[in-house]
C-alpha positions in Angstrom: 11.9 -69.0 3.3 9.9 -66.2 4.9 12.9 -63.9 5.3 12.9 -60.1 4.8 15.0 -58.9 1.8 16.6 -55.5 1.5 17.9 -54.8 -2.1 20.1 -51.7 -2.3 20.6 -50.6 -5.8 20.6 -47.8 -8.2 17.5 -47.9 -10.2 17.7 -45.0 -12.5 15.2 -46.2 -15.0 11.5 -47.0 -14.9 12.4 -50.4 -16.5 14.5 -51.5 -13.4 12.0 -50.3 -10.9 9.2 -52.1 -12.6 11.2 -55.2 -12.5 11.8 -55.0 -8.8 7.9 -54.3 -8.4 7.1 -57.2 -10.5 9.2 -59.6 -8.5 7.5 -58.5 -5.4 4.1 -59.0 -7.0 4.9 -62.5 -8.2 6.2 -63.3 -4.6 3.0 -61.8 -3.2 5.1 -59.5 -0.9 5.0 -55.8 -0.2 7.6 -53.6 -1.9 8.8 -50.4 -0.4 10.8 -47.9 -2.4 12.9 -45.3 -0.8 14.7 -42.7 -3.0 17.6 -40.9 -1.5 18.8 -37.6 -3.1 22.0 -35.6 -2.2 21.0 -32.2 -3.0 24.5 -30.9 -2.2 26.3 -31.4 -5.5 29.8 -30.7 -4.0 29.2 -33.3 -1.3 27.8 -35.9 -3.8 30.9 -35.3 -6.1 33.2 -35.9 -3.0 31.4 -39.0 -2.0 31.6 -40.5 -5.6 35.2 -39.6 -6.0 36.3 -40.9 -2.6 34.3 -44.1 -2.7 36.3 -47.4 -2.7 35.1 -50.6 -4.4 33.5 -53.2 -2.0 35.3 -56.2 -3.9 38.3 -56.6 -6.2 38.0 -55.5 -9.9 34.8 -53.6 -9.3 34.8 -50.6 -11.5 33.2 -47.7 -9.8 31.7 -44.8 -11.9 33.3 -41.5 -11.9 31.8 -38.1 -11.5 31.3 -37.6 -15.2 29.5 -41.0 -15.6 27.3 -40.0 -12.6 26.2 -36.7 -13.9 25.7 -38.1 -17.4 23.5 -41.1 -16.3 20.0 -41.2 -17.6 17.6 -40.9 -14.8 13.7 -41.5 -15.1 12.0 -39.5 -12.3 
């Protein structure tokens, strides 16, 4: 369709990042990855704990879930 796609997602593992890269390669389009890191732990926690779901019945992670999540740099 020739449209630009912006996919905003948490990709904590190399498997998910590689999947997005493979999709772009198959479509013969450029992929740009941007990683945003909040270095202020207190602010990050406040953001997690004050977040509201975008749609009904969507379960948001709590702070414990966030800090225990595996992340592949």
